[in-house]
N, CA, C and O atoms as CSV, one atom per row, in Angstrom:
chain,resi,resn,atom,element,x,y,z
A,1,UNK,N,N,20.872,13.668,9.928
A,1,UNK,CA,C,19.771,14.592,9.825
A,1,UNK,C,C,18.703,14.312,10.878
A,1,UNK,O,O,17.949,15.210,11.251
A,2,UNK,N,N,18.636,13.094,11.349
A,2,UNK,CA,C,17.606,12.742,12.309
A,2,UNK,C,C,17.753,13.546,13.601
A,2,UNK,O,O,16.752,13.932,14.205
A,3,UNK,N,N,18.975,13.798,14.026
A,3,UNK,CA,C,19.217,14.583,15.232
A,3,UNK,C,C,18.723,16.020,15.039
A,3,UNK,O,O,18.093,16.586,15.932
A,4,UNK,N,N,19.003,16.598,13.890
A,4,UNK,CA,C,18.544,17.960,13.601
A,4,UNK,C,C,17.019,17.990,13.550
A,4,UNK,O,O,16.409,18.961,13.999
A,5,UNK,N,N,16.400,16.951,13.015
A,5,UNK,CA,C,14.936,16.887,12.976
A,5,UNK,C,C,14.353,16.905,14.387
A,5,UNK,O,O,13.380,17.613,14.646
A,6,UNK,N,N,14.936,16.140,15.290
A,6,UNK,CA,C,14.443,16.102,16.664
A,6,UNK,C,C,14.648,17.434,17.380
A,6,UNK,O,O,13.784,17.876,18.137
A,7,UNK,N,N,15.778,18.065,17.144
A,7,UNK,CA,C,16.030,19.377,17.759
A,7,UNK,C,C,15.039,20.403,17.227
A,7,UNK,O,O,14.468,21.172,18.000
A,8,UNK,N,N,14.831,20.420,15.913
A,8,UNK,CA,C,13.889,21.363,15.315
A,8,UNK,C,C,12.468,21.099,15.800
A,8,UNK,O,O,11.726,22.043,16.073
A,9,UNK,N,N,12.082,19.844,15.910
A,9,UNK,CA,C,10.757,19.512,16.403
A,9,UNK,C,C,10.579,19.963,17.847
A,9,UNK,O,O,9.538,20.519,18.199
A,10,UNK,N,N,11.576,19.731,18.678
A,10,UNK,CA,C,11.516,20.145,20.079
A,10,UNK,C,C,11.395,21.658,20.204
A,10,UNK,O,O,10.582,22.155,20.983
A,11,UNK,N,N,12.203,22.394,19.439
A,11,UNK,CA,C,12.131,23.852,19.490
A,11,UNK,C,C,10.801,24.361,18.956
A,11,UNK,O,O,10.277,25.354,19.461
A,12,UNK,N,N,10.256,23.714,17.960
A,12,UNK,CA,C,8.951,24.109,17.437
A,12,UNK,C,C,7.848,23.870,18.469
A,12,UNK,O,O,6.927,24.678,18.594
A,13,UNK,N,N,7.939,22.786,19.190
A,13,UNK,CA,C,6.969,22.503,20.252
A,13,UNK,C,C,7.086,23.533,21.364
A,13,UNK,O,O,6.074,24.010,21.876
A,14,UNK,N,N,8.315,23.880,21.741
A,14,UNK,CA,C,8.521,24.912,22.752
A,14,UNK,C,C,7.911,26.229,22.286
A,14,UNK,O,O,7.248,26.920,23.059
A,15,UNK,N,N,8.137,26.572,21.027
A,15,UNK,CA,C,7.558,27.793,20.472
A,15,UNK,C,C,6.040,27.767,20.504
A,15,UNK,O,O,5.408,28.776,20.818
A,16,UNK,N,N,5.453,26.631,20.183
A,16,UNK,CA,C,3.998,26.509,20.211
A,16,UNK,C,C,3.460,26.668,21.630
A,16,UNK,O,O,2.420,27.295,21.832
A,17,UNK,N,N,4.154,26.109,22.603
A,17,UNK,CA,C,3.736,26.251,24.004
A,17,UNK,C,C,3.829,27.709,24.443
A,17,UNK,O,O,2.926,28.221,25.105
A,18,UNK,N,N,4.919,28.375,24.077
A,18,UNK,CA,C,5.090,29.788,24.439
A,18,UNK,C,C,3.977,30.624,23.827
A,18,UNK,O,O,3.387,31.458,24.514
A,19,UNK,N,N,3.677,30.415,22.540
A,19,UNK,CA,C,2.608,31.170,21.893
A,19,UNK,C,C,1.252,30.826,22.495
A,19,UNK,O,O,0.388,31.697,22.601
A,20,UNK,N,N,1.052,29.588,22.887
A,20,UNK,CA,C,-0.196,29.209,23.557
A,20,UNK,C,C,-0.364,29.927,24.881
A,20,UNK,O,O,-1.454,30.398,25.207
A,21,UNK,N,N,0.714,30.012,25.644
A,21,UNK,CA,C,0.662,30.738,26.920
A,21,UNK,C,C,0.388,32.220,26.710
A,21,UNK,O,O,-0.358,32.838,27.469
A,22,UNK,N,N,0.999,32.784,25.672
A,22,UNK,CA,C,0.758,34.202,25.376
A,22,UNK,C,C,-0.703,34.406,24.970
A,22,UNK,O,O,-1.350,35.345,25.434
A,23,UNK,N,N,-1.213,33.550,24.124
A,23,UNK,CA,C,-2.589,33.694,23.655
A,23,UNK,C,C,-3.631,33.461,24.731
A,23,UNK,O,O,-4.620,34.191,24.807
A,24,UNK,N,N,-3.421,32.451,25.563
A,24,UNK,CA,C,-4.417,32.102,26.564
A,24,UNK,C,C,-4.327,32.944,27.841
A,24,UNK,O,O,-5.343,33.358,28.399
A,25,UNK,N,N,-3.100,33.186,28.287
A,25,UNK,CA,C,-2.917,33.818,29.595
A,25,UNK,C,C,-2.153,35.140,29.557
A,25,UNK,O,O,-1.925,35.756,30.598
A,26,UNK,N,N,-1.758,35.575,28.358
A,26,UNK,CA,C,-0.944,36.777,28.192
A,26,UNK,C,C,0.315,36.703,29.074
A,26,UNK,O,O,0.709,37.678,29.714
A,27,UNK,N,N,0.926,35.512,29.080
A,27,UNK,CA,C,2.127,35.263,29.862
A,27,UNK,C,C,3.237,34.795,28.925
A,27,UNK,O,O,3.102,33.768,28.260
A,28,UNK,N,N,4.325,35.542,28.876
A,28,UNK,CA,C,5.455,35.192,28.025
A,28,UNK,C,C,6.499,34.466,28.877
A,28,UNK,O,O,7.214,35.088,29.663
A,29,UNK,N,N,6.576,33.166,28.712
A,29,UNK,CA,C,7.474,32.331,29.504
A,29,UNK,C,C,8.936,32.669,29.260
A,29,UNK,O,O,9.731,32.696,30.200
A,30,UNK,N,N,9.299,32.925,28.012
A,30,UNK,CA,C,10.693,33.239,27.682
A,30,UNK,C,C,11.121,34.535,28.365
A,30,UNK,O,O,12.208,34.604,28.939
A,31,UNK,N,N,10.277,35.555,28.306
A,31,UNK,CA,C,10.597,36.829,28.961
A,31,UNK,C,C,10.635,36.675,30.479
A,31,UNK,O,O,11.428,37.329,31.157
A,32,UNK,N,N,9.779,35.815,31.002
A,32,UNK,CA,C,9.772,35.597,32.452
A,32,UNK,C,C,11.055,34.915,32.924
A,32,UNK,O,O,11.553,35.199,34.013
A,33,UNK,N,N,11.582,34.023,32.102
A,33,UNK,CA,C,12.798,33.298,32.490
A,33,UNK,C,C,14.056,34.126,32.217
A,33,UNK,O,O,14.923,34.240,33.083
A,34,UNK,N,N,14.156,34.699,31.021
A,34,UNK,CA,C,15.394,35.351,30.598
A,34,UNK,C,C,15.352,36.870,30.640
A,34,UNK,O,O,16.383,37.518,30.457
A,35,UNK,N,N,14.193,37.447,30.875
A,35,UNK,CA,C,14.086,38.899,30.915
A,35,UNK,C,C,13.569,39.444,29.598
A,35,UNK,O,O,13.733,38.841,28.537
A,36,UNK,N,N,12.941,40.603,29.702
A,36,UNK,CA,C,12.359,41.258,28.525
A,36,UNK,C,C,13.461,41.770,27.606
A,36,UNK,O,O,14.327,42.526,28.047
A,37,UNK,N,N,13.443,41.379,26.357
A,37,UNK,CA,C,14.378,41.837,25.312
A,37,UNK,C,C,15.850,41.610,25.659
A,37,UNK,O,O,16.717,42.384,25.252
A,38,UNK,N,N,16.124,40.550,26.407
A,38,UNK,CA,C,17.519,40.228,26.706
A,38,UNK,C,C,18.142,39.480,25.535
A,38,UNK,O,O,17.441,39.037,24.625
A,39,UNK,N,N,19.442,39.345,25.565
A,39,UNK,CA,C,20.142,38.638,24.500
A,39,UNK,C,C,19.686,37.172,24.445
A,39,UNK,O,O,19.509,36.615,23.362
A,40,UNK,N,N,19.501,36.557,25.608
A,40,UNK,CA,C,19.090,35.151,25.643
A,40,UNK,C,C,17.677,34.974,25.088
A,40,UNK,O,O,17.400,33.990,24.402
A,41,UNK,N,N,16.781,35.920,25.380
A,41,UNK,CA,C,15.428,35.853,24.822
A,41,UNK,C,C,15.469,35.911,23.308
A,41,UNK,O,O,14.778,35.148,22.634
A,42,UNK,N,N,16.266,36.803,22.777
A,42,UNK,CA,C,16.371,36.925,21.318
A,42,UNK,C,C,16.944,35.664,20.698
A,42,UNK,O,O,16.518,35.249,19.620
A,43,UNK,N,N,17.921,35.045,21.381
A,43,UNK,CA,C,18.503,33.800,20.869
A,43,UNK,C,C,17.444,32.699,20.839
A,43,UNK,O,O,17.345,31.958,19.861
A,44,UNK,N,N,16.659,32.593,21.900
A,44,UNK,CA,C,15.595,31.582,21.941
A,44,UNK,C,C,14.598,31.812,20.809
A,44,UNK,O,O,14.229,30.876,20.100
A,45,UNK,N,N,14.161,33.073,20.643
A,45,UNK,CA,C,13.213,33.380,19.569
A,45,UNK,C,C,13.820,33.089,18.199
A,45,UNK,O,O,13.130,32.580,17.316
A,46,UNK,N,N,15.087,33.400,18.015
A,46,UNK,CA,C,15.748,33.118,16.738
A,46,UNK,C,C,15.800,31.619,16.463
A,46,UNK,O,O,15.497,31.175,15.356
A,47,UNK,N,N,16.185,30.840,17.475
A,47,UNK,CA,C,16.272,29.385,17.298
A,47,UNK,C,C,14.910,28.778,16.996
A,47,UNK,O,O,14.799,27.895,16.145
A,48,UNK,N,N,13.873,29.242,17.685
A,48,UNK,CA,C,12.524,28.731,17.437
A,48,UNK,C,C,12.076,29.097,16.023
A,48,UNK,O,O,11.484,28.269,15.330
A,49,UNK,N,N,12.351,30.316,15.594
A,49,UNK,CA,C,11.988,30.733,14.237
A,49,UNK,C,C,12.709,29.938,13.174
A,49,UNK,O,O,12.100,29.517,12.191
A,50,UNK,N,N,13.994,29.730,13.359
A,50,UNK,CA,C,14.777,28.946,12.397
A,50,UNK,C,C,14.281,27.512,12.353
A,50,UNK,O,O,14.188,26.922,11.276
A,51,UNK,N,N,13.959,26.941,13.514
A,51,UNK,CA,C,13.473,25.563,13.525
A,51,UNK,C,C,12.108,25.459,12.849
A,51,UNK,O,O,11.817,24.455,12.199
A,52,UNK,N,N,11.267,26.489,12.995
A,52,UNK,CA,C,9.983,26.486,12.297
A,52,UNK,C,C,10.160,26.494,10.796
A,52,UNK,O,O,9.466,25.779,10.073
A,53,UNK,N,N,11.090,27.302,10.334
A,53,UNK,CA,C,11.383,27.342,8.893
A,53,UNK,C,C,11.952,26.001,8.437
A,53,UNK,O,O,11.590,25.504,7.371
A,54,UNK,N,N,12.829,25.422,9.227
A,54,UNK,CA,C,13.396,24.119,8.886
A,54,UNK,C,C,12.303,23.047,8.833
A,54,UNK,O,O,12.351,22.148,7.993
A,55,UNK,N,N,11.322,23.146,9.728
A,55,UNK,CA,C,10.257,22.147,9.751
A,55,UNK,C,C,9.412,22.184,8.484
A,55,UNK,O,O,8.729,21.207,8.174
A,56,UNK,N,N,9.444,23.290,7.747
A,56,UNK,CA,C,8.741,23.343,6.462
A,56,UNK,C,C,9.284,22.303,5.485
A,56,UNK,O,O,8.561,21.847,4.599
A,57,UNK,N,N,10.550,21.927,5.644
A,57,UNK,CA,C,11.131,20.911,4.767
A,57,UNK,C,C,10.506,19.538,5.003
A,57,UNK,O,O,10.646,18.644,4.169
A,58,UNK,N,N,9.825,19.367,6.121
A,58,UNK,CA,C,9.190,18.084,6.413
A,58,UNK,C,C,8.111,17.754,5.380
A,58,UNK,O,O,7.893,16.584,5.066
A,59,UNK,N,N,7.435,18.778,4.850
A,59,UNK,CA,C,6.416,18.532,3.831
A,59,UNK,C,C,7.016,17.849,2.614
A,59,UNK,O,O,6.433,16.903,2.085
A,60,UNK,N,N,8.167,18.312,2.168
A,60,UNK,CA,C,8.820,17.701,1.021
A,60,UNK,C,C,9.291,16.299,1.316
A,60,UNK,O,O,9.196,15.415,0.464
A,61,UNK,N,N,9.802,16.085,2.521
A,61,UNK,CA,C,10.291,14.746,2.870
A,61,UNK,C,C,9.149,13.768,3.058
A,61,UNK,O,O,9.289,12.590,2.727
A,62,UNK,N,N,8.018,14.226,3.584
A,62,UNK,CA,C,6.855,13.345,3.728
A,62,UNK,C,C,6.347,12.935,2.353
A,62,UNK,O,O,6.005,11.773,2.133
A,63,UNK,N,N,6.297,13.893,1.425
A,63,UNK,CA,C,5.834,13.592,0.072
A,63,UNK,C,C,6.768,12.601,-0.609
A,63,UNK,O,O,6.303,11.711,-1.322
A,64,UNK,N,N,8.080,12.737,-0.405
A,64,UNK,CA,C,9.039,11.809,-1.008
A,64,UNK,C,C,8.867,10.416,-0.446
A,64,UNK,O,O,9.005,9.435,-1.177
A,65,UNK,N,N,8.565,10.305,0.854
A,65,UNK,CA,C,8.373,8.991,1.459
A,65,UNK,C,C,7.160,8.278,0.900
A,65,UNK,O,O,7.151,7.050,0.808
A,66,UNK,N,N,6.136,9.028,0.526
A,66,UNK,CA,C,4.911,8.428,-0.010
A,66,UNK,C,C,5.109,7.903,-1.430
A,66,UNK,O,O,4.442,6.953,-1.840
A,67,UNK,N,N,6.012,8.511,-2.170
A,67,UNK,CA,C,6.217,8.111,-3.575
A,67,UNK,C,C,7.125,6.949,-3.698
A,67,UNK,O,O,7.397,6.493,-4.809
């Protein structure tokens, strides 16, 4: 599970950077690299979204570690 945690964390960080660029500079890095609404862009967005949802499980695991 540790490998999946690192992958999810990395994708979540990438997502945060992309959203930061959009918010601050109105620049979408994913669209700039892979093209607007391309299949690869959608895959990246899907992976980032799934990793964000997976990262929600960290709250439960942190609470278990404290007990």
